[in-house]
VEXPA-796676 format. One record per residue: residue number from 1; residue in three letters; x, y, z of N, C-alpha, C, CB in turn. Coordinates in pm, whole numbers, m for minus. Glycine has a CB too. Layout:
BEGIN
atom domar=NUM	roke=ALA	npx=X	npy=Y	npz=Z	capx=X	capy=Y	capz=Z	cpx=X	cpy=Y	cpz=Z	cbpx=X	cbpy=Y	cbpz=Z $
...
This chain:
BEGIN
atom domar=1	roke=MET	npx=m685	npy=m1176	npz=m2426	capx=m568	capy=m1192	capz=m2342	cpx=m520	cpy=m1061	cpz=m2278	cbpx=m458	cbpy=m1251	cbpz=m2423 $
atom domar=2	roke=PRO	npx=m540	npy=m944	npz=m2342	capx=m493	capy=m822	capz=m2276	cpx=m556	cpy=m799	cpz=m2139	cbpx=m522	cbpy=m702	cbpz=m2365 $
atom domar=3	roke=LEU	npx=m682	npy=m842	npz=m2123	capx=m749	capy=m826	capz=m1994	cpx=m681	cpy=m910	cpz=m1887	cbpx=m897	cbpy=m864	cbpz=m2005 $
atom domar=4	roke=VAL	npx=m645	npy=m1033	npz=m1923	capx=m576	capy=m1122	capz=m1829	cpx=m439	cpy=m1066	cpz=m1795	cbpx=m563	cbpy=m1265	cbpz=m1888 $
atom domar=5	roke=LYS	npx=m367	npy=m1015	npz=m1895	capx=m235	capy=m959	capz=m1872	cpx=m244	cpy=m838	cpz=m1779	cbpx=m170	cbpy=m918	cbpz=m2006 $
atom domar=6	roke=ASN	npx=m344	npy=m752	npz=m1799	capx=m363	capy=m634	capz=m1714	cpx=m394	cpy=m678	cpz=m1571	cbpx=m477	cbpy=m545	cbpz=m1768 $
atom domar=7	roke=PHE	npx=m477	npy=m778	npz=m1555	capx=m512	capy=m830	capz=m1423	cpx=m388	cpy=m883	cpz=m1351	cbpx=m618	cbpy=m941	cbpz=m1435 $
atom domar=8	roke=ILE	npx=m304	npy=m955	npz=m1422	capx=m181	capy=m1010	capz=m1364	cpx=m85	cpy=m897	cpz=m1326	cbpx=m113	cbpy=m1107	cbpz=m1462 $
atom domar=9	roke=GLU	npx=m71	npy=m797	npz=m1412	capx=17	capy=m684	capz=m1382	cpx=m29	cpy=m609	cpz=m1258	cbpx=25	cbpy=m589	cbpz=m1501 $
atom domar=10	roke=GLN	npx=m160	npy=m590	npz=m1243	capx=m213	capy=m523	capz=m1124	cpx=m185	cpy=m605	cpz=m999	cbpx=m365	cbpy=m499	cbpz=m1139 $
atom domar=11	roke=GLY	npx=m197	npy=m736	npz=m1008	capx=m167	capy=m823	capz=m894	cpx=m21	cpy=m816	cpz=m854	cbpx=m204	cbpy=m965	cbpz=m926 $
atom domar=12	roke=ILE	npx=68	npy=m809	npz=m953	capx=211	capy=m800	capz=m925	cpx=243	cpy=m666	cpz=m858	cbpx=293	cbpy=m816	cbpz=m1055 $
atom domar=13	roke=LYS	npx=183	npy=m557	npz=m907	capx=206	capy=m425	capz=m845	cpx=156	cpy=m424	cpz=m702	cbpx=136	cbpy=m314	cbpz=m926 $
atom domar=14	roke=LEU	npx=40	npy=m482	npz=m677	capx=m15	capy=m488	capz=m542	cpx=77	cpy=m568	cpz=m450	cbpx=m155	cbpy=m551	cbpz=m544 $
atom domar=15	roke=MET	npx=131	npy=m677	npz=m499	capx=223	capy=m759	capz=m420	cpx=351	cpy=m681	cpz=m389	cbpx=257	cbpy=m889	cbpz=m495 $
atom domar=16	roke=GLN	npx=404	npy=m606	npz=m485	capx=525	capy=m528	capz=m462	cpx=502	cpy=m418	cpz=m359	cbpx=575	cbpy=m468	cbpz=m593 $
atom domar=17	roke=ILE	npx=387	npy=m351	npz=m369	capx=354	capy=m247	capz=m271	cpx=341	cpy=m309	cpz=m132	cbpx=223	cbpy=m175	cbpz=m310 $
atom domar=18	roke=ASN	npx=274	npy=m423	npz=m126	capx=253	capy=m492	capz=2	cpx=387	cpy=m533	cpz=64	cbpx=164	cbpy=m616	cbpz=m17 $
atom domar=19	roke=GLU	npx=478	npy=m588	npz=m15	capx=608	capy=m629	capz=36	cpx=690	cpy=m509	cpz=85	cbpx=686	cbpy=m704	cbpz=m73 $
atom domar=20	roke=TYR	npx=686	npy=m399	npz=10	capx=761	capy=m280	capz=50	cpx=708	cpy=m226	cpz=183	cbpx=752	cbpy=m171	cbpz=m58 $
atom domar=21	roke=LEU	npx=577	npy=m212	npz=193	capx=519	capy=m158	capz=316	cpx=541	cpy=m252	cpz=434	cbpx=370	cbpy=m133	cbpz=297 $
atom domar=22	roke=ARG	npx=536	npy=m381	npz=410	capx=561	capy=m477	capz=517	cpx=704	cpy=m462	cpz=571	cbpx=538	cbpy=m622	cbpz=467 $
atom domar=23	roke=SER	npx=801	npy=m438	npz=482	capx=939	capy=m422	capz=528	cpx=960	cpy=m287	cpz=598	cbpx=1037	cbpy=m435	cbpz=409 $
atom domar=24	roke=GLU	npx=888	npy=m182	npz=557	capx=904	capy=m50	capz=617	cpx=828	cpy=m34	cpz=748	cbpx=859	cbpy=56	cbpz=520 $
atom domar=25	roke=LEU	npx=716	npy=m103	npz=763	capx=629	capy=m83	capz=879	cpx=629	cpy=m202	cpz=975	cbpx=487	cbpy=m56	cbpz=832 $
atom domar=26	roke=VAL	npx=743	npy=m259	npz=997	capx=754	capy=m375	capz=1086	cpx=712	cpy=m336	cpz=1228	cbpx=897	cbpy=m431	cbpz=1086 $
atom domar=27	roke=ARG	npx=760	npy=m224	npz=1277	capx=730	capy=m181	capz=1415	cpx=584	cpy=m144	cpz=1434	cbpx=817	cbpy=m64	cbpz=1452 $
atom domar=28	roke=ALA	npx=516	npy=m102	npz=1328	capx=377	capy=m57	capz=1339	cpx=278	cpy=m172	cpz=1332	cbpx=347	cbpy=43	cbpz=1230 $
atom domar=29	roke=GLY	npx=324	npy=m295	npz=1313	capx=234	capy=m409	capz=1305	cpx=152	cpy=m408	cpz=1178	cbpx=142	cbpy=m410	cbpz=1424 $
atom domar=30	roke=PHE	npx=217	npy=m396	npz=1065	capx=150	capy=m389	capz=935	cpx=70	cpy=m516	cpz=910	cbpx=252	cbpy=m367	cbpz=821 $
atom domar=31	roke=ALA	npx=m58	npy=m500	npz=870	capx=m145	capy=m615	capz=846	cpx=m187	cpy=m626	cpz=701	cbpx=m268	cbpy=m606	cbpz=934 $
atom domar=32	roke=GLY	npx=m174	npy=m521	npz=623	capx=m212	capy=m529	capz=483	cpx=m256	cpy=m394	cpz=430	cbpx=m322	cbpy=m630	cbpz=463 $
atom domar=33	roke=ILE	npx=m291	npy=m393	npz=301	capx=m340	capy=m272	capz=238	cpx=m469	cpy=m304	cpz=164	cbpx=m234	cbpy=m212	cbpz=143 $
atom domar=34	roke=GLU	npx=m544	npy=m199	npz=140	capx=m667	capy=m211	capz=63	cpx=m663	cpy=m100	cpz=m42	cbpx=m795	cbpy=m200	cbpz=154 $
atom domar=35	roke=LEU	npx=m670	npy=m138	npz=m170	capx=m668	capy=m41	capz=m279	cpx=m808	cpy=m28	cpz=m336	cbpx=m568	cbpy=m82	cbpz=m390 $
atom domar=36	roke=GLN	npx=m852	npy=95	npz=m353	capx=m981	capy=122	capz=m415	cpx=m956	cpy=213	cpz=m534	cbpx=m1082	cbpy=187	cbpz=m315 $
atom domar=37	roke=ARG	npx=m982	npy=162	npz=m654	capx=m963	capy=243	capz=m774	cpx=m1093	cpy=318	cpz=m803	cbpx=m920	cbpy=154	cbpz=m895 $
atom domar=38	roke=THR	npx=m1080	npy=449	npz=m818	capx=m1195	capy=534	capz=m848	cpx=m1163	cpy=613	cpz=m975	cbpx=m1228	cbpy=630	cbpz=m729 $
atom domar=39	roke=PRO	npx=m1263	npy=676	npz=m1035	capx=m1235	capy=758	capz=m1154	cpx=m1140	cpy=875	cpz=m1126	cbpx=m1365	cbpy=812	cbpz=m1210 $
atom domar=40	roke=LEU	npx=m1135	npy=920	npz=m1002	capx=m1048	capy=1032	capz=m967	cpx=m908	cpy=990	cpz=m927	cbpx=m1110	cbpy=1110	cbpz=m856 $
atom domar=41	roke=GLY	npx=m885	npy=864	npz=m899	capx=m752	capy=818	capz=m857	cpx=m761	cpy=688	cpz=m780	cbpx=m684	cbpy=924	cbpz=m772 $
atom domar=42	roke=VAL	npx=m665	npy=667	npz=m694	capx=m657	capy=544	capz=m614	cpx=m655	cpy=582	cpz=m467	cbpx=m532	cbpy=459	cbpz=m652 $
atom domar=43	roke=ARG	npx=m736	npy=514	npz=m387	capx=m736	capy=534	capz=m242	cpx=m667	cpy=412	cpz=m180	cbpx=m884	cbpy=553	cbpz=m184 $
atom domar=44	roke=ILE	npx=m564	npy=440	npz=m101	capx=m488	capy=333	capz=m35	cpx=m517	cpy=339	cpz=114	cbpx=m334	cbpy=348	cbpz=m62 $
atom domar=45	roke=THR	npx=m563	npy=227	npz=169	capx=m590	capy=217	capz=312	cpx=m490	cpy=121	cpz=373	cbpx=m736	cbpy=171	cbpz=338 $
atom domar=46	roke=LEU	npx=m411	npy=170	npz=469	capx=m315	capy=86	capz=539	cpx=m381	cpy=26	cpz=663	cbpx=m188	cbpy=168	cbpz=579 $
atom domar=47	roke=LYS	npx=m361	npy=m102	npz=684	capx=m412	capy=m168	capz=802	cpx=m294	cpy=m202	cpz=893	cbpx=m493	cbpy=m297	cbpz=765 $
atom domar=48	roke=THR	npx=m294	npy=m141	npz=1012	capx=m187	capy=m165	capz=1107	cpx=m246	cpy=m182	cpz=1247	cbpx=m84	cbpy=m48	cbpz=1105 $
atom domar=49	roke=SER	npx=m170	npy=m244	npz=1333	capx=m215	capy=m259	capz=1472	cpx=m179	cpy=m137	cpz=1554	cbpx=m155	cbpy=m386	cbpz=1535 $
atom domar=50	roke=ARG	npx=m83	npy=m56	npz=1506	capx=m41	capy=65	capz=1579	cpx=m39	cpy=184	cpz=1481	cbpx=100	cbpy=44	cbpz=1645 $
atom domar=51	roke=PRO	npx=m155	npy=238	npz=1448	capx=m161	capy=345	capz=1347	cpx=m90	cpy=473	cpz=1390	cbpx=m304	cbpy=376	cbpz=1316 $
atom domar=52	roke=GLY	npx=m76	npy=496	npz=1519	capx=m8	capy=615	capz=1566	cpx=136	cpy=622	cpz=1519	cbpx=m12	cbpy=622	cbpz=1716 $
atom domar=53	roke=LEU	npx=202	npy=508	npz=1510	capx=340	capy=505	capz=1461	cpx=346	cpy=542	cpz=1314	cbpx=403	cbpy=367	cbpz=1483 $
atom domar=54	roke=VAL	npx=250	npy=497	npz=1237	capx=249	capy=528	capz=1094	cpx=222	cpy=676	cpz=1074	cbpx=143	cbpy=443	cbpz=1020 $
atom domar=55	roke=ILE	npx=125	npy=729	npz=1144	capx=89	capy=870	capz=1128	cpx=204	cpy=959	cpz=1177	cbpx=m41	cbpy=903	cbpz=1206 $
atom domar=56	roke=GLY	npx=264	npy=924	npz=1288	capx=368	capy=1009	capz=1344	cpx=501	cpy=1001	cpz=1274	cbpx=387	cbpy=976	cbpz=1485 $
atom domar=57	roke=ASN	npx=550	npy=880	npz=1250	capx=687	capy=865	capz=1201	cpx=700	cpy=849	cpz=1051	cbpx=747	cbpy=748	cbpz=1266 $
atom domar=58	roke=TYR	npx=602	npy=795	npz=985	capx=621	capy=754	capz=847	cpx=550	cpy=841	cpz=744	cbpx=575	cbpy=616	cbpz=831 $
atom domar=59	roke=VAL	npx=462	npy=930	npz=786	capx=385	capy=1009	capz=689	cpx=476	cpy=1093	cpz=602	cbpx=286	cbpy=1098	cbpz=760 $
atom domar=60	roke=TYR	npx=574	npy=1156	npz=660	capx=665	capy=1239	capz=581	cpx=738	cpy=1156	cpz=476	cbpx=766	cbpy=1309	cbpz=673 $
atom domar=61	roke=ARG	npx=784	npy=1038	npz=514	capx=859	capy=953	capz=422	cpx=769	cpy=904	cpz=308	cbpx=919	cbpy=833	cbpz=498 $
atom domar=62	roke=PHE	npx=644	npy=865	npz=339	capx=553	capy=816	capz=236	cpx=500	cpy=930	cpz=151	cbpx=437	cbpy=740	cbpz=298 $
atom domar=63	roke=GLY	npx=496	npy=1050	npz=205	capx=457	capy=1166	capz=125	cpx=556	cpy=1192	cpz=12	cbpx=445	cbpy=1290	cbpz=212 $
atom domar=64	roke=LYS	npx=684	npy=1166	npz=39	capx=786	capy=1182	capz=m64	cpx=773	cpy=1075	cpz=m171	cbpx=925	cbpy=1179	cbpz=m2 $
atom domar=65	roke=ILE	npx=728	npy=955	npz=m135	capx=712	capy=846	capz=m231	cpx=596	cpy=875	cpz=m325	cbpx=690	cbpy=711	cbpz=m158 $
atom domar=66	roke=ALA	npx=485	npy=918	npz=m267	capx=363	capy=941	capz=m347	cpx=387	cpy=1061	cpz=m435	cbpx=237	cbpy=964	cbpz=m256 $
C-alpha cells in the first residue's frame, strides 16, 4: 500500500502545481506541465502558447518560488 499512497500523493502534488500555474499564466495561454524526475532533481517543462510572456514577465516571480 505505501507504493499506492506515494503514487496518489505525487498525483495530488502535480494537480496542485498545474492549478497554480494555470491561474498565474492565464495571459500566456498555459497548456500544461511535464515533470521529469531524474536522480539529480526534477525538470519542469511549461507548455504555453505564448512562451515570450512567461520568459519575460514571470521568470523572476517563479525563481522566488523555486
